[in-house]
N, C-alpha and C positions, 0 to 999 in steps of 0.2 A: 496362560500367558503370562513371559515372565515378565518382572518389573525393572524398570531402568531411573538409575538419576537420573537428574538433569538439573539446567542451572536455568537464571534467569539475567542476560545483566544490561541494565539500566535497569529500575524500576518506577518510571514515569510515571503518565497514564495509561497508557498501554501496555509497556513491560509491568504496569500491580498488575492490569487486568488476567493480563497471561500467567506471574503468579500466583494467583487465586485461584484460578482454573489447574494450576498442575500442584497444586500444596492439597485438593479434592481430589482429585481425579486419582482411581485405585490401580494407575497405571505405572504412579511413578512412586518410586519404593523410599528416593528424598530426594528434598527440593532442597537447591542451593540459591543464593542471589546473591547482584554486584551491585550498589551503587553507590557514586559520588558524591554528595549531599549525607552528612553522617546523620541527620533529622528525618526522612525520607526511610535510611538504612534499618534505623530502629522501629520505625514508624510502619514498616513493612514484615521484617522479622516480625512483632508482634505480631500481625495481622496471620503471618504465613506459619509461621513457627518453623523454619526448616531447618538443613541440617546444620548449611552453617552460612554469613553474611558477613559478604570485604568490601572493603571500596576501593581494593583495588584488581581489576579483570585477570588481571596473574593468575590471580589463585585458583583460581578458572579454572584456567586453560592449565598448568600444572597438574592440573588433579585428573591421572588417571580414571578413576570414580566414573566422575560422569563421561554417560554416554550423549545427550543433546544440549544443545545449546542454544535459545531465543536473546537474540539481537533488539531489542529495545531501546538502541541510547538515543542520545540528540547533545551536541546539532547531531545532520546529516554526514559532515565528513565526517565521519569515526569512525561509520558504520567497515568503513572498508580495513581499514586497522585490526579492529578487532575482530571483524569474520574471517580475515588471512590469518591470524596467529591459531584463531579454535579451529579453523580446516587444516591448518596444518600441522595439528595437534592430533588428528583422526578423531573430530568428534561432527555430528549431527548440524548442522544449523540452520534453522529458521531464519533468517535476517527480515526488520523492517525494511520496506522502501523505504528510499529509494534504493538499486539495487548497489548503487556507487555516483562516487562526483567524477566521473569521466568514463568512455568506453574502455580504456585501457585495465580498471583497474576492474572493472566487469569481467571481462575477458580472465586476467588475474584469479578473481574468484573461483569465477568458473573451471577453468583448467587447474588449479591446485585442488578443488573436488573430485575432478575426474581420477586426475593422481593417487587422489587417498583412500579411491574408497568409497570416500560417505557422501548423504546425501544433503543436496543444499537443494534452498528452496527462500523464496520472496514475501511476505506478512503482505496476502492483497485478496483481501475476507472478503472486497467482497461477490469474490465467487461463490462464497459460503451463503449469501443473501439467499434466500430460497423463489423471488420472483427472475433472480438471474439465472438461476439453476434449472427454475422451468424455458426459461426463453430458452438456455443453453441447449436443452430438451428438445425445445417443439422446435426449433433449428436442425437438430439430426435428426430431426423424422422424418425431414421435409413437408412441415404440417404445412409453410409459409412458403413452399419451393424455392426459386432461385432467390436469398437476400436484396435486393437492389438496394436501400437505404437504411444503414443507421443513425438516426439521433439521439445522441444524450444531452441534454443540461440538468447542470449539477451544481450549486450552488450553497458554501455555508455564510455563520453569519459573521460579522465583520469582530465580535469578539473572538469567536476561534481562530477566524484568518487569521489578525491583528497574533495571538498566541504559535500560528508555526510561521505565519512568515517571520515573524522578528526572530525564529534564531538565525535561522543563512540566507542567504538570496536564490531563491530558486523561483519561479516563476507559477503562476496556475495551470498552470501546464507538468510541470513538474512532480507540485507535493500535491492537485488532486485529479483533474483530468488521466491524468496516469492511472491512479484506480480503472476509468472507464476504457481507454486506451487498451488496459489489459481482457475483461473481460470480452471488449467486443472483439478486438481478434481472437481471443477464445470462440466466439461465437462462430467466426468466419472459418477459423481455422480446413483447412493450410497455405488460402490464400493469405498473401502478406500485403504489408501497405509499403511503394514506391512512391508517393507526392506528399509532400504536403504542405498545405497555407493555410498559412494562421494573421490573425489580429487580432489587436492587442486594448483596450482600451484605459483611461487611467483615471483616477480616482480620488477615495478615501487612501488609501494604501501607500501612493504613491509617498507623501511626507512621512508613513513609518519606517518603508525599507527600499521605495522607489521601484517598485512591485506594478503593476498592473492589477485594480479590481477583478477583472475577467478578464478569459480569453477566447476564440473561438477558434479552434482545427478542423478545420478542413480534411479525411485526406483516399486518399485512390487507391484502392485495394488491386491486386496485380488481377482480378478476376471482373476490375469495370465496378465492384460496387462501390458505391458513395458512402464516407464515413463521416459524420458533423456530427466533433464535439464538443460542447462549451461549460466551464469553469469556471466559476469566482467566490471571491469571500466577502463580499460583503454586503448581506442580509441586515438591516438593523441589530443592534441587542440585544434589543426585544425575545429575541429565538437563539439561547444559547446554548450553544456547539451544534445547532439543529440544523440537521444539511438536505437539503428537500433535491428530488431527483427526480425527473423526466427520462423516456424513452416512448422512444415509434423503432420500429423496426419493421421494413413493407419489402413484400416477397412478392413474385410473382401468382402467386395460388393463394396468398391472403397476409393477415398485418396481427401483430401483435402490439400491443399499448400497455405499457407499465407504468403506472403511479404511482411512484415510493416519495411519496413528497411527505409523510409522514404525519401525517392530518388526521387520522385517524384516532390518535391520545390526545385529546386534547385536558389538561389543568388548567385547573381558573380558580384561585387562591386569593384571600383580601390580604396578604401580605406581598405573593410574587405578583400576580395579576398570569396573565395567561403563561402555559408552559406549554412545551409537547415532550411529554417524557418517550421514554426508548426512545429517542432518535438521534441518536449519533452512532458514527458512521461505524465505530468498533462495536458495537451493544454497552450491556453493561447489566452484573450484576443485579439481582429480583430476589430476592433470598433467594428459594431453592433452589433457582434455575440459573441459565444464562438467558439473556435476551438479549439478543444479537449474533455479527456474525465473527466477532474475533474469540472466544467462545470455542466452538467447537470447529475452527483452525487447526486451537491452538493443541489442540487430541486429533488432528487427526495430520498434526506432523508425526506424534506421540505412534500413531498406530503407523503410520508410511513406518518410520523403522522398526519397529516391533513385527511389520508384517513382514516386509521384505520386499517393499511396491513404493511405483515412484510416485512423490508428492504430486498434489493437481495443478500448483503451477514448478515447472520446466525455468533453471535460471536461464537457461538460451532466450526460453520467450520472454521474461524479466528482458534482458539486454535488449532484444527488441524495442521494446516497449521504451523504455530508453532511449533508444537510437531517435523513436518518435516523438516524442516531447524536447529532442535536444533536437530534432530538426522546426521544429514545432518554434522555440523558442530565435532559432534560427531566421527562418520566413518571417517574426514579428515586427525582426528587427526591421530587415532590409526588403521587409514591402513583396515578396516573392517568392510561388513555388519553390520549395528545396526537395532533392528529387533522394530517393533511397536507395540503396543502402546510403550512406553518407559520403562524398568525395571530398578528397584532399582537400580541395579551396574551399568548401562546405566548415570542416575543423579549421580549415584553421583562419574562416570567421565566426566562429565560434570563439576559438581563442585570443579572438582578440575584442567579445564584445564580454567576455571574466574578464583580458586586463582592465579593459574601461570600468568597468564595475571596481 
């Protein structure tokens, strides 16, 4: 199998893990990195020994040798312009969620990728969680019969929530429940969402950026399946980067309960107290191996390019997820269900909400 030159734009928390994964892979001939913080750029240069390291992403775009680009930049409004430039340059792109800040941007990226004939995917790493993969397989094999209901409850620590929510004004539905909307819609395909009703509750996060502490979203699928997804980011700070998730899937012929609360690894020290190692959503490097989802996801996209096969997450699916969490934001604001696809009236309401913020 041939090798490729790959690049990571944005080498913070997630981008740093992707860069480390790529530099260890035999599929990568040369790694290039881009980071706007000079100190972090030098840190990652020492860690990954890249072929090039730059402060300007245009250096990545203009390098014709680079075939594959991973975009892990923050804040999230940077996703669209950087992804657009990379796709227009004919590069295959993995973009961290969200796909964009509004639907017109998402549509533009999807259209450009089609026109250029390049692969474009969104970083929904939970699809690479073995428990989620098992749920998908069980549903696809008909073990549960017709799925009647899916319930997901996902909560992060407030230390991680503050870190995420302080970057940009996005709701828990857009930043956390987006992962669950993605994999639940994946489980239930070809069913599609047709109605969303959401409510949010204020607490710790309100003073920080005006966000809800948690949101609960009820989604009706076009085949009648009921989906309930709750997400928040206000667990006590004694759980740094901790993500606790509980999933229930019920059908006419069975049920599947998934405990992904990460309570199976407890570390208690005199200095740090109780910690839950290997409990972050993207995962982490543990010496010679990667514990979690983001490492396998990173390599999966490389293999999709080299083997010319579709990546696991289609950008059109990511757009559907985006439209669903935008509907949740509208619903939580107006206190009424919102139909999908979003009407012009709903889009106008969303514009008013953003303007008010």
